[in-house]
MIGU-273255 format. One record per residue: residue number from 1; x, y, z of N, C-alpha, C in turn. Coordinates in Angstrom, 3 decimals, always signed. Last residue first. Layout:
<sites>
    n    n.east   n.north      n.up   ca.east  ca.north     ca.up    c.east   c.north      c.up
  NUM         X         Y         Z         X         Y         Z         X         Y         Z
...
</sites>
This chain:
<sites>
    n    n.east   n.north      n.up   ca.east  ca.north     ca.up    c.east   c.north      c.up
   85   +10.458   +22.978   -16.177   +10.996   +23.821   -17.259    +9.950   +24.805   -17.744
   84   +11.024   +22.377   -12.783   +10.031   +22.476   -13.855   +10.591   +23.376   -14.928
   83   +12.451   +20.344   -10.329   +12.673   +21.344   -11.361   +11.573   +21.239   -12.417
   82   +12.570   +19.938    -6.858   +11.911   +19.563    -8.103   +12.074   +20.685    -9.098
   81   +13.943   +18.717    -3.954   +14.112   +19.727    -5.002   +13.502   +19.178    -6.286
   80   +13.425   +18.439    -0.616   +13.070   +17.822    -1.881   +13.129   +18.925    -2.928
   79   +15.251   +17.999    +2.382   +14.734   +18.858    +1.330   +14.437   +18.005    +0.107
   78   +14.736   +17.387    +5.865   +15.082   +16.902    +4.535   +14.609   +17.956    +3.551
   77   +15.870   +18.305    +9.167   +15.062   +18.485    +7.956   +15.630   +17.732    +6.757
   76   +17.634   +17.992   +11.252   +16.230   +17.648   +11.488   +15.349   +17.733   +10.240
   75   +20.148   +18.482   +10.172   +20.039   +17.527   +11.276   +18.590   +17.075   +11.446
   74   +19.992   +20.513    +8.301   +20.122   +19.134    +7.824   +20.053   +18.071    +8.930
   73   +17.826   +23.037    +8.285   +18.726   +22.401    +9.241   +18.850   +20.923    +8.858
   72   +17.842   +25.361    +5.496   +17.226   +24.327    +6.332   +18.276   +23.777    +7.292
   71   +19.416   +27.247    +4.458   +17.977   +27.460    +4.310   +17.212   +26.465    +5.188
   70   +22.230   +27.732    +4.489   +21.526   +27.107    +5.615   +20.038   +27.457    +5.604
   69   +23.665   +28.456    +2.364   +22.970   +29.544    +3.056   +22.167   +29.048    +4.249
   68   +24.602   +25.939    +1.524   +25.542   +26.986    +1.934   +24.890   +28.117    +2.719
   67   +22.178   +24.490    +0.950   +23.184   +24.006    +1.890   +24.060   +25.138    +2.421
   66   +20.845   +26.084    -0.939   +20.167   +25.693    +0.301   +21.164   +25.245    +1.368
   65   +22.825   +26.236    -2.960   +22.322   +27.454    -2.305   +21.693   +27.111    -0.957
   64   +22.939   +23.531    -3.701   +24.114   +24.201    -3.142   +23.706   +25.452    -2.373
   63   +20.347   +23.245    -4.743   +20.776   +22.427    -3.595   +21.984   +23.068    -2.896
   62   +20.530   +25.042    -6.886   +19.608   +25.332    -5.782   +19.959   +24.501    -4.554
   61   +22.435   +23.752    -8.501   +22.650   +25.132    -8.061   +21.791   +25.444    -6.834
   60   +21.118   +21.342    -9.054   +22.387   +21.337    -8.319   +22.677   +22.714    -7.728
   59   +18.948   +22.293   -10.573   +18.727   +21.576    -9.313   +19.974   +21.598    -8.446
   58   +20.322   +23.381   -12.768   +19.437   +24.230   -11.961   +19.205   +23.589   -10.594
   57   +21.561   +21.128   -13.772   +22.398   +22.200   -13.220   +21.567   +23.157   -12.376
   56   +19.291   +19.736   -14.637   +20.183   +19.140   -13.628   +21.056   +20.202   -12.977
   55   +18.222   +21.411   -16.622   +17.483   +21.195   -15.369   +18.358   +20.604   -14.275
   54   +20.820   +23.590   -17.953   +19.823   +22.518   -18.046   +19.197   +22.301   -16.668
   53   +22.001   +26.090   -17.550   +22.189   +25.401   -18.825   +21.159   +24.298   -19.038
   52   +19.838   +28.547   -15.936   +20.864   +27.506   -15.943   +20.933   +26.860   -17.325
   51   +18.197   +30.649   -13.786   +18.758   +30.553   -15.123   +19.903   +29.546   -15.071
   50   +15.317   +30.097   -11.846   +16.769   +29.993   -11.963   +17.174   +29.908   -13.431
   49   +13.073   +30.982    -9.540   +13.236   +31.003   -10.985   +14.733   +31.132   -11.237
   48   +11.823   +29.091    -6.809   +12.847   +29.968    -7.350   +12.827   +29.885    -8.870
   47    +9.867   +28.612    -4.044    +9.877   +28.511    -5.494   +10.852   +29.553    -6.030
   46    +9.635   +26.720    -1.148   +10.273   +27.857    -1.794   +10.220   +27.614    -3.290
   45    +7.639   +25.600    +1.518    +7.955   +25.529    +0.096    +8.552   +26.833    -0.384
   44    +7.754   +23.580    +4.365    +7.826   +24.933    +3.822    +8.241   +24.796    +2.373
   43    +5.425   +21.022    +5.387    +6.716   +21.511    +4.920    +6.610   +22.959    +4.490
   42    +3.975   +18.436    +7.294    +3.949   +19.823    +6.854    +5.356   +20.220    +6.421
   41    +2.088   +15.470    +7.069    +3.396   +16.094    +7.223    +3.293   +17.505    +6.659
   40    -0.094   +13.150    +8.418    +0.030   +14.461    +7.789    +1.422   +14.977    +8.074
   39    -1.766   +10.018    +8.179    -0.600   +10.808    +8.556    -0.627   +12.121    +7.784
   38    -4.219    +8.994    +7.495    -3.446    +8.307    +8.536    -2.235    +9.097    +9.000
   37    -7.360    +9.589    +6.552    -6.057   +10.260    +6.601    -5.285    +9.694    +7.788
   36    -9.752    +8.373    +7.024    -8.878    +7.732    +6.041    -7.493    +8.375    +6.014
   35   -11.264    +9.985    +8.682   -10.494    +8.895    +9.289    -9.544    +8.201    +8.313
   34   -12.507   +12.655    +9.033   -11.692   +12.211    +7.900   -10.710   +11.138    +8.364
   33   -14.004   +13.812   +11.118   -14.426   +12.546   +10.535   -13.614   +12.039    +9.355
   32   -13.093   +15.942   +12.471   -14.152   +16.202   +11.496   -14.469   +14.967   +10.652
   31   -11.055   +14.929   +13.971   -12.261   +15.380   +14.677   -13.413   +15.671   +13.728
   30    -9.098   +14.503   +11.973    -9.764   +13.363   +12.605   -11.055   +13.773   +13.305
   29    -8.554   +17.289   +11.241    -8.897   +16.248   +10.272    -9.660   +15.099   +10.920
   28    -8.177   +18.714   +13.806    -9.030   +19.148   +12.691    -9.493   +17.972   +11.843
   27    -6.633   +17.471   +15.737    -7.675   +18.407   +16.156    -8.575   +18.913   +15.025
   26    -4.840   +15.653   +14.351    -5.656   +15.232   +15.492    -6.870   +16.145   +15.707
   25    -3.710   +17.222   +12.270    -4.273   +15.888   +12.022    -5.257   +15.495   +13.116
   24    -2.844   +19.491   +13.628    -3.837   +19.620   +12.554    -4.511   +18.285   +12.295
   23    -0.976   +18.262   +15.377    -2.112   +19.034   +15.901    -3.208   +19.166   +14.849
   22    +0.879   +17.144   +13.588    +0.137   +16.276   +14.515    -1.095   +16.988   +15.055
   21    +1.873   +19.447   +12.343    +1.124   +18.466   +11.558    +0.289   +17.560   +12.462
   20    +3.197   +20.587   +14.536    +2.128   +21.324   +13.854    +1.253   +20.364   +13.043
   19    +5.123   +18.576   +15.230    +4.056   +18.978   +16.141    +2.907   +19.714   +15.466
   18    +6.492   +16.043   +14.120    +6.077   +17.237   +13.390    +4.874   +17.783   +14.160
   17    +9.219   +14.037   +15.166    +7.904   +14.621   +15.425    +7.708   +15.877   +14.592
   16   +10.911   +11.908   +12.850   +10.916   +13.003   +13.817    +9.506   +13.546   +13.976
   15   +10.341   +10.109   +10.872   +10.642    +9.586   +12.200   +10.722   +10.660   +13.274
   14   +11.754   +11.957    +8.279   +10.837   +10.883    +8.656   +11.277   +10.318    +9.998
   13   +12.512   +15.357    +8.990   +12.929   +14.023    +8.584   +11.907   +13.000    +9.070
   12   +10.321   +18.028    +8.097   +11.007   +17.245    +9.128   +11.380   +15.880    +8.565
   11   +11.024   +19.790    +4.986   +10.139   +19.149    +5.958   +10.970   +18.381    +6.985
   10   +10.947   +21.904    +2.297   +11.709   +21.594    +3.512   +10.724   +20.987    +4.505
    9   +11.038   +21.882    -1.116   +10.171   +21.631    +0.038   +11.058   +21.183    +1.194
    8   +11.548   +23.917    -3.833   +12.219   +23.254    -2.714   +11.200   +23.105    -1.592
    7   +11.380   +24.152    -7.268   +10.600   +24.139    -6.036   +11.358   +23.314    -5.001
    6   +12.270   +26.126    -9.914   +12.757   +25.104    -8.995   +11.989   +25.242    -7.683
    5   +11.912   +26.725   -13.203   +11.230   +26.950   -11.931   +11.641   +25.784   -11.033
    4   +14.361   +27.948   -15.359   +13.764   +26.778   -14.717   +13.122   +27.196   -13.404
    3   +15.405   +29.184   -18.445   +14.846   +29.488   -17.129   +14.124   +28.260   -16.606
    2   +18.542   +28.475   -20.082   +17.096   +28.517   -19.983   +16.679   +28.900   -18.579
    1   +21.180   +28.494   -22.394   +20.669   +28.864   -21.081   +19.146   +28.909   -21.143
</sites>
């Protein structure tokens, strides 16, 4: 058994509007001359410390937790799970 830091990022699915990101991009980034930034996406990040046999099991455990506890809405959100040992 080991401890794994698991980071979950919840963000809008590609193709769906991200109103907060659009406002920041338009009203801050572009207005201040940062024209090289073509898109901005915003997500919520959760960091969990998980005890598991290996990194794959830690990731699977956290994905299950996110799905069963409805940490995100799978209709409009995607999640990205990254494990750090």
